Residue frames as a rotation matrix with the C-alpha (Angstrom) as fourth column:
MET 1
-0.181 0.740 -0.648 -37.74
0.665 -0.394 -0.635 -167.04
-0.725 -0.546 -0.420 -75.00
GLY 2
-0.047 0.247 0.968 -39.62
0.950 -0.288 0.120 -165.05
0.309 0.925 -0.221 -77.66
LYS 3
-0.204 -0.041 -0.978 -39.34
0.534 -0.842 -0.076 -161.30
-0.820 -0.538 0.194 -77.70
SER 4
0.759 0.517 0.395 -40.88
0.624 -0.406 -0.668 -158.62
-0.185 0.754 -0.631 -79.92
THR 5
-0.349 -0.937 0.008 -38.28
0.873 -0.322 0.366 -156.63
-0.341 0.135 0.930 -81.85
GLN 6
0.219 0.511 0.831 -40.75
0.720 -0.660 0.215 -153.89
0.658 0.552 -0.512 -82.82
PRO 7
-0.726 -0.540 0.426 -39.72
0.160 -0.735 -0.659 -150.50
0.669 -0.410 0.620 -81.35
ILE 8
-0.684 0.413 -0.601 -41.37
0.704 0.159 -0.692 -149.83
-0.190 -0.897 -0.400 -77.96
LEU 9
-0.646 0.433 -0.629 -42.91
-0.195 -0.890 -0.413 -146.46
-0.738 -0.145 0.659 -78.90
LYS 10
-0.696 0.386 -0.606 -44.31
-0.644 0.040 0.764 -147.85
0.319 0.922 0.220 -82.16
ARG 11
-0.666 0.430 -0.610 -45.87
0.442 0.886 0.142 -150.77
0.601 -0.174 -0.780 -80.30
CYS 12
-0.706 0.388 -0.592 -47.33
0.472 -0.365 -0.802 -148.41
-0.527 -0.846 0.075 -77.68
LYS 13
-0.686 0.418 -0.596 -48.89
-0.606 -0.781 0.151 -146.32
-0.402 0.465 0.789 -80.42
SER 14
-0.651 0.423 -0.630 -50.43
-0.398 0.517 0.758 -149.33
0.647 0.744 -0.168 -82.19
LEU 15
-0.504 0.449 -0.738 -51.91
0.703 0.709 -0.049 -150.63
0.502 -0.544 -0.673 -78.91
GLY 16
0.209 0.639 0.740 -53.10
0.131 -0.768 0.627 -147.19
0.969 -0.034 -0.245 -77.79
ILE 17
0.735 -0.006 -0.678 -51.12
0.676 0.096 0.731 -146.99
0.061 -0.995 0.075 -74.55
SER 18
0.850 -0.459 0.257 -48.85
-0.463 -0.885 -0.049 -144.34
0.250 -0.077 -0.965 -73.08
PRO 19
0.198 -0.866 -0.459 -45.12
0.096 0.483 -0.870 -145.22
0.976 0.128 0.179 -72.84
THR 20
-0.310 -0.295 0.904 -45.23
-0.785 -0.457 -0.418 -143.90
0.536 -0.839 -0.090 -69.25
VAL 21
0.739 0.626 0.247 -47.16
-0.667 0.634 0.391 -147.09
0.088 -0.454 0.887 -68.28
LEU 22
0.798 -0.500 -0.336 -43.99
0.356 0.841 -0.408 -149.02
0.486 0.206 0.849 -69.13
GLY 23
0.550 -0.593 -0.587 -41.75
0.630 -0.166 0.758 -146.65
-0.547 -0.788 0.283 -67.20
TYR 24
-0.339 -0.642 0.688 -40.60
0.924 -0.365 0.114 -144.51
0.178 0.674 0.717 -70.12
ASP 25
-0.613 -0.058 -0.788 -40.51
0.540 -0.759 -0.364 -140.79
-0.577 -0.648 0.497 -69.35
LYS 26
-0.529 0.290 -0.798 -41.86
-0.419 -0.906 -0.051 -138.96
-0.738 0.308 0.601 -72.36
GLU 27
0.512 0.710 0.483 -44.49
0.332 0.355 -0.874 -139.24
-0.792 0.608 -0.054 -75.01
THR 28
-0.597 -0.689 0.411 -43.24
0.658 -0.126 0.743 -138.87
-0.460 0.713 0.528 -78.57
LYS 29
-0.401 0.436 -0.806 -44.32
-0.492 -0.845 -0.212 -136.02
-0.773 0.311 0.553 -80.82
ARG 30
-0.238 0.402 0.884 -46.86
0.662 0.733 -0.155 -137.18
-0.710 0.549 -0.440 -83.33
ASN 31
-0.476 -0.015 -0.879 -46.61
-0.429 -0.869 0.247 -135.16
-0.767 0.495 0.407 -86.50
GLN 32
-0.995 0.072 -0.066 -47.92
-0.022 0.497 0.868 -137.84
0.096 0.865 -0.493 -88.80
LYS 33
-0.249 0.968 -0.021 -51.54
-0.946 -0.239 0.218 -137.99
0.206 0.075 0.976 -89.82
GLU 34
-0.823 -0.015 0.568 -53.18
-0.271 0.889 -0.369 -140.97
-0.499 -0.457 -0.736 -88.14
VAL 35
-0.400 0.708 -0.582 -55.52
-0.693 0.182 0.698 -143.12
0.600 0.683 0.418 -90.17
ARG 36
-0.717 0.216 0.663 -58.01
-0.503 0.499 -0.706 -144.88
-0.483 -0.839 -0.249 -87.92
ARG 37
-0.553 0.570 -0.607 -60.05
-0.359 0.495 0.791 -147.80
0.752 0.656 -0.069 -89.11
LYS 38
0.226 0.704 0.673 -63.04
-0.968 0.086 0.234 -149.11
0.107 -0.705 0.701 -87.20
LYS 39
-0.820 -0.571 -0.044 -62.09
-0.553 0.810 -0.196 -152.36
0.148 -0.136 -0.980 -85.52
SER 40
-0.023 0.777 -0.629 -64.31
-0.187 0.615 0.766 -155.43
0.982 0.136 0.131 -85.39
GLU 41
0.772 0.360 0.524 -65.52
-0.579 0.057 0.813 -156.73
0.263 -0.931 0.252 -82.02
TYR 42
0.854 -0.505 -0.121 -62.88
0.518 0.845 0.132 -159.49
0.036 -0.176 0.984 -82.22
GLY 43
0.118 -0.842 0.526 -60.20
0.549 -0.386 -0.741 -156.93
0.827 0.376 0.417 -83.17
THR 44
0.269 0.073 0.960 -61.09
-0.560 -0.799 0.218 -154.76
0.784 -0.596 -0.174 -80.16
GLN 45
0.956 0.128 0.266 -60.92
-0.291 0.562 0.775 -157.75
-0.050 -0.817 0.574 -77.80
LEU 46
0.635 -0.771 0.038 -57.64
0.731 0.585 -0.352 -158.96
0.249 0.251 0.935 -79.29
ASN 47
0.105 -0.586 0.803 -56.14
0.127 -0.793 -0.596 -155.46
0.986 0.165 -0.009 -79.02
GLU 48
0.584 0.184 0.791 -57.03
-0.695 -0.390 0.604 -155.26
0.420 -0.902 -0.100 -75.31
LYS 49
0.962 -0.258 0.088 -55.42
0.187 0.859 0.476 -158.64
-0.199 -0.442 0.875 -74.64
GLN 50
0.387 -0.860 0.332 -52.28
0.764 0.097 -0.638 -157.69
0.517 0.501 0.694 -76.60
LYS 51
0.306 -0.210 0.929 -52.09
-0.272 -0.954 -0.126 -154.36
0.912 -0.214 -0.349 -74.77
VAL 52
0.795 0.047 0.605 -52.08
-0.606 0.084 0.791 -156.01
-0.014 -0.995 0.096 -71.32
ARG 53
0.836 -0.532 0.135 -49.64
0.537 0.844 0.000 -158.72
-0.114 0.073 0.991 -72.48
PHE 54
0.290 -0.736 0.612 -47.29
0.510 -0.422 -0.750 -156.02
0.809 0.530 0.253 -73.77
ILE 55
0.525 -0.037 0.850 -47.47
-0.551 -0.776 0.306 -153.92
0.648 -0.629 -0.428 -70.59
TYR 56
0.732 -0.181 0.656 -46.43
-0.557 0.396 0.730 -156.87
-0.392 -0.900 0.189 -68.41
GLY 57
-0.115 -0.845 -0.523 -44.09
-0.990 0.142 -0.012 -158.44
0.084 0.516 -0.852 -70.97
VAL 58
-0.165 0.175 0.971 -45.83
-0.423 0.876 -0.230 -161.82
-0.891 -0.449 -0.071 -70.86
LEU 59
-0.928 -0.197 -0.318 -45.75
-0.372 0.394 0.841 -164.39
-0.040 0.898 -0.438 -73.66
GLU 60
-0.247 0.916 -0.317 -49.01
-0.800 -0.008 0.599 -165.71
0.546 0.402 0.735 -75.15
LYS 61
-0.106 0.175 -0.979 -48.82
0.156 0.975 0.158 -169.20
0.982 -0.136 -0.131 -73.61
GLN 62
-0.808 -0.269 -0.524 -48.16
0.546 -0.005 -0.838 -167.86
0.222 -0.963 0.151 -70.12
PHE 63
-0.828 0.552 0.097 -50.89
-0.560 -0.820 -0.118 -165.23
0.014 -0.152 0.988 -70.44
ALA 64
-0.071 0.814 -0.576 -53.39
-0.535 0.456 0.711 -167.96
0.842 0.359 0.403 -71.40
LYS 65
-0.330 -0.123 -0.936 -52.35
0.569 0.765 -0.301 -169.94
0.753 -0.632 -0.183 -68.30
TYR 66
-0.992 -0.007 -0.128 -52.93
0.103 -0.633 -0.767 -166.88
-0.075 -0.774 0.628 -66.12
TYR 67
-0.480 0.873 -0.081 -56.37
-0.805 -0.402 0.436 -166.50
0.348 0.275 0.896 -67.68
GLU 68
-0.032 0.439 -0.898 -57.21
-0.013 0.898 0.440 -170.17
0.999 0.026 -0.024 -66.96
LYS 69
-0.681 -0.305 -0.665 -56.10
0.638 0.199 -0.744 -169.72
0.359 -0.931 0.059 -63.35
ALA 70
-0.939 0.342 0.013 -58.23
-0.322 -0.868 -0.378 -166.56
-0.118 -0.359 0.926 -63.03
ALA 71
-0.288 0.872 -0.396 -61.26
-0.683 0.103 0.723 -168.27
0.671 0.479 0.566 -64.61
LYS 72
-0.101 0.193 -0.976 -61.06
0.367 0.919 0.144 -171.11
0.925 -0.344 -0.164 -62.05
SER 73
-0.941 -0.289 -0.176 -60.89
0.271 -0.335 -0.902 -168.71
0.202 -0.897 0.394 -59.10
SER 74
-0.217 0.915 -0.340 -63.94
0.962 0.142 -0.231 -167.63
-0.163 -0.378 -0.911 -57.10
GLY 75
-0.299 0.042 -0.953 -63.50
0.219 -0.969 -0.111 -163.93
-0.929 -0.243 0.281 -57.87
ILE 76
0.790 0.492 -0.366 -64.31
-0.177 -0.388 -0.905 -161.83
-0.587 0.780 -0.219 -60.95
THR 77
0.625 -0.545 0.559 -62.21
0.718 0.681 -0.140 -163.35
-0.305 0.489 0.817 -63.75
GLY 78
0.551 -0.398 0.734 -60.95
0.437 -0.611 -0.660 -160.11
0.711 0.684 -0.163 -65.33
GLU 79
0.695 -0.256 0.672 -60.01
-0.608 -0.708 0.358 -158.54
0.384 -0.658 -0.648 -62.00
THR 80
0.782 -0.410 0.469 -58.32
-0.080 0.680 0.728 -161.73
-0.618 -0.607 0.500 -60.80
LEU 81
0.633 -0.551 0.544 -56.29
0.762 0.317 -0.565 -161.84
0.138 0.772 0.620 -64.04
LEU 82
0.501 -0.425 0.754 -55.01
-0.081 -0.891 -0.448 -158.30
0.862 0.163 -0.481 -63.43
GLN 83
0.772 -0.181 0.609 -54.25
-0.629 -0.091 0.772 -159.20
-0.084 -0.979 -0.185 -59.79
ILE 84
0.769 -0.508 0.388 -52.17
0.453 0.861 0.230 -162.21
-0.451 -0.001 0.892 -60.92
LEU 85
0.487 -0.581 0.652 -50.23
0.649 -0.259 -0.715 -160.03
0.584 0.771 0.252 -63.39
GLU 86
0.572 -0.234 0.786 -49.60
-0.464 -0.882 0.076 -157.37
0.676 -0.409 -0.613 -60.72
SER 87
0.862 -0.170 0.477 -48.31
-0.380 0.404 0.832 -160.14
-0.334 -0.899 0.283 -58.40
ARG 88
0.757 -0.652 0.040 -45.47
0.497 0.536 -0.682 -161.10
0.424 0.536 0.730 -60.74
LEU 89
0.387 -0.688 -0.614 -42.10
0.757 -0.143 0.637 -160.44
-0.526 -0.711 0.466 -59.13
ASP 90
-0.552 -0.631 0.545 -40.85
0.831 -0.472 0.295 -158.34
0.072 0.616 0.785 -62.07
ASN 91
0.111 0.682 0.723 -43.88
0.420 -0.691 0.588 -156.08
0.901 0.238 -0.363 -61.76
VAL 92
0.861 0.213 -0.461 -43.44
0.500 -0.190 0.845 -155.75
0.092 -0.958 -0.271 -57.97
VAL 93
-0.073 -0.967 -0.246 -39.74
0.885 -0.176 0.431 -154.83
-0.460 -0.186 0.868 -58.37
PHE 94
-0.549 -0.031 0.835 -40.80
0.634 -0.667 0.392 -152.20
0.545 0.745 0.385 -60.96
ARG 95
0.446 0.853 0.271 -43.65
0.391 -0.457 0.799 -150.89
0.805 -0.250 -0.537 -58.77
LEU 96
0.691 -0.239 -0.682 -41.31
0.686 -0.081 0.723 -150.53
-0.227 -0.968 0.108 -55.78
GLY 97
0.941 -0.318 -0.119 -39.02
-0.339 -0.898 -0.280 -148.28
-0.018 0.304 -0.953 -57.85
PHE 98
0.301 -0.868 0.394 -36.08
-0.146 0.366 0.919 -150.70
-0.942 -0.334 -0.017 -57.95
ALA 99
-0.520 -0.410 0.749 -36.16
0.696 0.305 0.650 -150.69
-0.495 0.860 0.128 -61.77
LYS 100
-0.759 0.198 -0.621 -37.05
-0.383 -0.906 0.179 -148.07
-0.527 0.374 0.763 -64.40
THR 101
-0.097 0.702 -0.705 -39.05
-0.946 0.156 0.285 -150.55
0.310 0.695 0.649 -66.49
ARG 102
0.714 0.397 0.577 -40.43
-0.558 0.820 0.127 -154.08
-0.423 -0.412 0.807 -66.11
ASP 103
0.833 -0.484 -0.269 -37.78
0.052 0.552 -0.833 -155.27
0.551 0.679 0.484 -68.60
GLU 104
-0.094 -0.891 0.445 -35.08
-0.543 -0.329 -0.773 -153.84
0.834 -0.314 -0.453 -66.36
ALA 105
0.175 0.266 0.948 -36.73
-0.965 0.238 0.112 -155.57
-0.196 -0.934 0.299 -63.37
LYS 106
0.980 0.182 -0.073 -36.63
-0.196 0.932 -0.305 -158.89
0.013 0.313 0.950 -65.27
GLN 107
0.404 -0.907 -0.116 -32.91
-0.057 0.102 -0.993 -158.40
0.913 0.407 -0.011 -65.83
LEU 108
-0.186 -0.436 0.881 -32.22
-0.888 -0.310 -0.341 -157.65
0.422 -0.845 -0.329 -62.14
ILE 109
0.534 0.494 0.686 -34.13
-0.749 0.652 0.113 -160.80
-0.392 -0.575 0.719 -61.15
SER 110
0.975 -0.124 -0.182 -32.50
-0.005 0.812 -0.583 -163.09
0.221 0.570 0.792 -63.73
HIS 111
0.143 -0.984 0.105 -29.03
-0.176 -0.129 -0.976 -161.86
0.974 0.121 -0.191 -62.66
GLY 112
0.100 -0.036 -0.994 -29.79
0.737 0.674 0.050 -162.86
0.669 -0.737 0.094 -59.07
HIS 113
-0.768 -0.441 0.464 -29.97
0.102 -0.800 -0.592 -159.40
0.632 -0.407 0.659 -57.47
ILE 114
-0.160 0.835 0.527 -33.43
-0.781 -0.433 0.449 -159.87
0.603 -0.340 0.722 -55.89
THR 115
-0.962 -0.073 -0.262 -34.50
0.098 0.803 -0.588 -161.81
0.253 -0.591 -0.766 -52.81
VAL 116
0.053 0.982 0.183 -37.94
-0.476 -0.136 0.869 -162.78
0.878 -0.133 0.460 -51.53
ASN 117
0.912 0.308 0.270 -38.15
-0.353 0.257 0.899 -163.35
0.208 -0.916 0.344 -47.76
GLY 118
0.415 -0.853 0.318 -34.33
-0.671 -0.050 0.740 -163.54
-0.615 -0.520 -0.593 -47.65
GLY 119
0.032 -0.386 0.922 -33.95
0.354 0.867 0.351 -166.20
-0.935 0.315 0.165 -50.37
LYS 120
-0.701 -0.366 -0.612 -32.68
-0.404 -0.504 0.764 -165.50
-0.588 0.783 0.205 -53.89
VAL 121
0.286 0.780 0.556 -35.37
0.378 0.441 -0.814 -165.75
-0.880 0.444 -0.169 -56.59
ASP 122
-0.665 -0.610 -0.430 -34.25
-0.176 -0.431 0.885 -165.56
-0.726 0.664 0.179 -60.23
VAL 123
-0.617 0.573 0.539 -37.62
0.787 0.428 0.445 -166.21
0.025 0.699 -0.715 -61.91
SER 124
-0.985 0.163 0.054 -39.41
-0.161 -0.986 0.040 -163.02
0.060 0.030 0.998 -62.97
SER 125
-0.290 0.938 -0.190 -42.80
-0.329 0.089 0.940 -164.76
0.899 0.335 0.282 -63.20
TYR 126
-0.744 -0.010 -0.668 -42.65
0.577 0.495 -0.650 -165.76
0.338 -0.869 -0.363 -59.50
LEU 127
0.100 0.870 0.484 -45.96
0.160 -0.494 0.855 -164.74
0.982 -0.008 -0.188 -57.89
VAL 128
-0.870 -0.430 0.242 -45.65
-0.114 -0.303 -0.946 -162.87
0.480 -0.850 0.214 -54.61
LYS 129
0.017 0.859 -0.512 -48.07
0.736 0.336 0.588 -163.23
0.677 -0.387 -0.627 -51.69
ALA 130
0.628 0.261 0.734 -49.26
-0.266 -0.814 0.517 -160.84
0.732 -0.519 -0.442 -48.99
GLY 131
0.933 -0.312 0.179 -46.56
-0.141 0.140 0.980 -160.56
-0.331 -0.940 0.087 -46.33
ASP 132
0.547 -0.767 0.337 -43.64
0.836 0.479 -0.267 -161.25
0.044 0.428 0.903 -48.70
VAL 133
0.618 -0.475 -0.626 -40.59
-0.112 -0.842 0.528 -159.02
-0.778 -0.256 -0.573 -48.33
ILE 134
0.754 -0.368 0.544 -38.80
0.637 0.204 -0.743 -158.22
0.163 0.907 0.389 -51.60
ALA 135
0.706 -0.571 -0.420 -35.28
-0.124 -0.683 0.720 -156.82
-0.698 -0.456 -0.552 -51.38
ILE 136
0.687 -0.649 -0.325 -32.16
-0.462 -0.045 -0.886 -156.12
0.560 0.759 -0.331 -53.37
LYS 137
0.708 -0.460 -0.536 -29.54
0.593 0.799 0.099 -158.67
0.383 -0.388 0.839 -52.35
GLU 138
0.842 -0.356 -0.406 -27.10
0.147 -0.572 0.807 -157.21
-0.519 -0.739 -0.429 -49.84
ALA 139
-0.106 -0.958 0.265 -24.05
0.583 0.156 0.797 -157.92
-0.805 0.239 0.542 -52.02
SER 140
-0.187 0.107 0.977 -25.72
0.963 -0.176 0.204 -156.04
0.193 0.979 -0.070 -54.92
ARG 141
0.678 0.633 -0.373 -26.66
0.713 -0.691 0.122 -152.88
-0.180 -0.349 -0.920 -53.01
SER 142
0.188 -0.699 -0.690 -23.31
0.147 -0.674 0.724 -151.16
-0.971 -0.237 -0.024 -53.48
MET 143
-0.318 -0.289 0.903 -23.44
0.892 0.230 0.388 -151.58
-0.320 0.929 0.185 -57.27
LYS 144
-0.846 -0.122 -0.519 -23.36
0.017 -0.979 0.203 -148.20
-0.533 0.163 0.830 -59.00
GLY 145
-0.862 0.502 -0.062 -26.00
-0.068 0.006 0.998 -149.20
0.501 0.865 0.029 -61.57
ILE 146
-0.247 0.801 -0.545 -28.54
0.842 0.456 0.289 -150.30
0.480 -0.387 -0.787 -58.97
ASN 147
-0.315 0.083 -0.946 -28.24
0.703 -0.649 -0.291 -147.08
-0.638 -0.756 0.146 -56.96
ALA 148
-0.951 -0.043 -0.307 -28.59
-0.167 -0.764 0.624 -145.04
-0.261 0.644 0.719 -60.16
ILE 149
-0.630 0.769 -0.106 -31.80
0.319 0.380 0.868 -146.93
0.708 0.514 -0.485 -61.03
ILE 150
-0.101 0.588 -0.803 -33.27
0.995 0.080 -0.067 -146.30
0.025 -0.805 -0.592 -57.57
GLU 151
-0.644 -0.207 -0.736 -32.37
0.307 -0.952 -0.002 -142.60
-0.701 -0.227 0.676 -57.86
LYS 152
-0.961 0.238 -0.142 -34.10
-0.230 -0.398 0.888 -142.32
0.154 0.886 0.437 -61.24
SER 153
-0.379 0.858 -0.345 -37.20
0.409 0.490 0.769 -144.13
0.830 0.150 -0.537 -59.95
ALA 154
-0.904 -0.116 -0.412 -37.43
0.428 -0.247 -0.869 -141.98
-0.001 -0.962 0.273 -56.81
ASN 155
-0.785 0.605 -0.131 -40.48
-0.584 -0.794 -0.170 -140.05
-0.207 -0.057 0.977 -58.00
ARG 156
-0.594 0.588 -0.549 -42.55
-0.119 0.611 0.783 -143.12
0.796 0.530 -0.292 -58.84
VAL 157
-0.087 0.669 0.738 -45.73
-0.982 -0.180 0.047 -143.45
0.165 -0.721 0.673 -56.80
VAL 158
-0.956 -0.224 -0.189 -45.69
-0.176 0.955 -0.240 -146.77
0.234 -0.196 -0.952 -54.94
PRO 159
-0.157 0.978 -0.138 -49.18
-0.252 0.095 0.963 -148.34
0.955 0.186 0.232 -54.91
ALA 160
0.115 0.313 0.943 -51.02
-0.944 -0.261 0.202 -148.73
0.309 -0.913 0.266 -51.59
TRP 161
0.948 0.300 -0.106 -50.72
-0.263 0.926 0.270 -152.53
0.179 -0.228 0.957 -51.63
LEU 162
0.348 -0.904 -0.248 -46.93
0.683 0.426 -0.594 -152.24
0.642 0.037 0.766 -51.36
GLU 163
0.972 -0.167 -0.168 -44.73
0.017 -0.659 0.752 -150.67
-0.236 -0.733 -0.638 -48.70
GLN 164
0.588 -0.791 0.168 -41.36
0.279 0.004 -0.960 -149.31
0.759 0.611 0.223 -49.76
ASP 165
0.860 -0.453 -0.235 -38.29
0.146 -0.223 0.964 -149.12
-0.489 -0.863 -0.126 -47.51
LYS 166
0.864 -0.499 0.066 -35.65
-0.069 -0.247 -0.967 -147.40
0.498 0.831 -0.247 -49.66
ASP 167
0.369 -0.751 0.547 -33.14
-0.926 -0.348 0.148 -147.15
0.079 -0.561 -0.824 -46.82
ASN 168
-0.077 -0.347 0.935 -33.04
-0.499 0.825 0.265 -150.93
-0.863 -0.446 -0.236 -46.56
TYR 169
-0.679 -0.204 -0.705 -33.43
-0.734 0.158 0.661 -151.55
-0.024 0.966 -0.257 -50.32
SER 170
-0.930 0.368 0.025 -36.61
0.365 0.927 -0.082 -153.50
-0.053 -0.067 -0.996 -49.66
GLY 171
-0.540 0.839 0.070 -40.37
-0.787 -0.532 0.312 -153.48
0.299 0.113 0.948 -49.84
LYS 172
-0.870 0.307 0.387 -43.25
-0.004 0.779 -0.627 -155.46
-0.494 -0.546 -0.677 -48.41
VAL 173
-0.669 0.740 -0.077 -46.40
0.006 0.109 0.994 -156.82
0.744 0.664 -0.078 -50.05
LEU 174
-0.824 0.397 0.404 -49.14
-0.534 -0.304 -0.789 -155.57
-0.191 -0.866 0.462 -47.71
SER 175
0.103 0.857 0.505 -51.94
-0.122 0.515 -0.849 -157.20
-0.987 0.026 0.158 -49.70
LEU 176
-0.453 -0.186 0.872 -52.59
0.795 0.358 0.489 -158.30
-0.403 0.915 -0.014 -53.26
ALA 177
-0.984 0.035 -0.175 -53.47
-0.108 -0.898 0.427 -155.57
-0.142 0.439 0.887 -55.75
SER 178
-0.135 0.985 0.109 -57.13
0.476 0.161 -0.865 -154.64
-0.869 -0.065 -0.490 -56.18
ARG 179
0.210 0.297 0.931 -58.83
0.978 -0.072 -0.197 -153.35
0.008 0.952 -0.306 -59.34
SER 180
0.970 0.239 -0.034 -58.54
0.241 -0.968 0.069 -149.75
-0.017 -0.075 -0.997 -58.11
ASP 181
0.375 -0.910 -0.177 -54.73
0.009 -0.187 0.982 -150.12
-0.927 -0.370 -0.062 -57.99
ILE 182
0.016 -0.342 0.940 -54.45
0.936 0.337 0.107 -150.56
-0.353 0.877 0.325 -61.77
ASP 183
0.038 -0.117 -0.992 -53.05
0.179 -0.976 0.122 -147.26
-0.983 -0.182 -0.016 -63.05
TYR 184
-0.912 -0.233 -0.338 -53.65
-0.273 -0.271 0.923 -147.61
-0.307 0.934 0.184 -66.78
ALA 185
-0.033 0.967 -0.252 -56.81
-0.922 -0.126 -0.366 -147.78
-0.386 0.220 0.896 -68.89
VAL 186
-0.952 -0.211 -0.223 -57.88
-0.283 0.885 0.370 -151.38
0.119 0.416 -0.902 -69.43
LYS 187
0.107 0.994 0.038 -61.20
-0.994 0.105 0.041 -153.05
0.036 -0.042 0.998 -70.19
GLU 188
-0.743 -0.546 0.386 -60.51
-0.601 0.799 -0.027 -156.48
-0.293 -0.252 -0.922 -68.75
GLN 189
0.105 0.870 0.482 -64.02
-0.270 0.492 -0.828 -157.67
-0.957 -0.043 0.286 -69.66
LEU 190
0.613 0.053 -0.788 -62.95
-0.787 -0.048 -0.615 -157.57
-0.071 0.997 0.012 -73.33
ILE 191
-0.502 -0.844 -0.190 -60.13
-0.832 0.531 -0.162 -160.03
0.237 0.077 -0.968 -72.50
VAL 192
-0.556 0.410 0.723 -62.64
-0.295 0.716 -0.632 -162.32
-0.777 -0.565 -0.277 -70.76
GLU 193
0.554 0.806 -0.209 -64.89
-0.438 0.068 -0.896 -162.13
-0.708 0.588 0.391 -73.84
PHE 194
0.148 -0.594 -0.791 -61.92
-0.971 0.064 -0.230 -162.93
0.187 0.802 -0.567 -76.09
TYR 195
-0.824 -0.564 0.055 -61.09
-0.559 0.794 -0.239 -166.13
0.091 -0.228 -0.970 -74.19
SER 196
-0.370 0.769 0.521 -64.76
-0.367 0.394 -0.843 -167.09
-0.853 -0.503 0.136 -73.71
LYS 197
0.258 0.493 -0.831 -65.30
-0.944 -0.056 -0.326 -167.65
-0.207 0.868 0.451 -77.45
C-alpha cells in the first residue's frame, strides 16, 4: 500500500488546508515568506482533488473508482463523491471520536478493534449504511490506549448524521452525510471538472 512520506504539516500547507481537518490540534507558525504563483485551471482542479484525497487518506486508484461510482449515481456527482468518502469506516470511526486522526482510525480497524452491527470489520474502506452500528470490540474496550484516544477526542463535534454512545463505546449511522455536513472548504465541482476532461 502506497503512502506519502512528506511531513503532514508541509503537505497541508501545499494543499491549502488546516491540519485541524485531519485531527491535529494546532496550526504551525508561519514565519517564512510565502511565494504564491498563479495556478492554471488544470492545476487548480488537480489541487482540489489531491486535497480531498489527502484528507481521507485515499490512494489515486481508489479515489478514481469512487468518482466513477458517484458519476453513475442519480445524484449530483460531486456531492455523492463526498458522501461516499464520508461513509468510509475509517472516517466514521474518526468522526465518532474513537480516533484522533483518520490514520489512527485505519490502524484500529486493521488491528480488528472495530465492529459493524456486531461483526468484526478490518477493512478501513468499508462503506457504512444508514442504520449501521459501529462499536469498539468488547475485548478491546479495556485497553489503556483506546480509552486515552476517546478521552482526547471528547471535545470533537459529532456530525448530525451520526449518533454517539460513548458509554457503550459505539455509534449509529442515522443517515448518510449530506453536503452541509462537510466541515472543510472544498469545491467538489473542480474535481468533477478534472475527471470530465
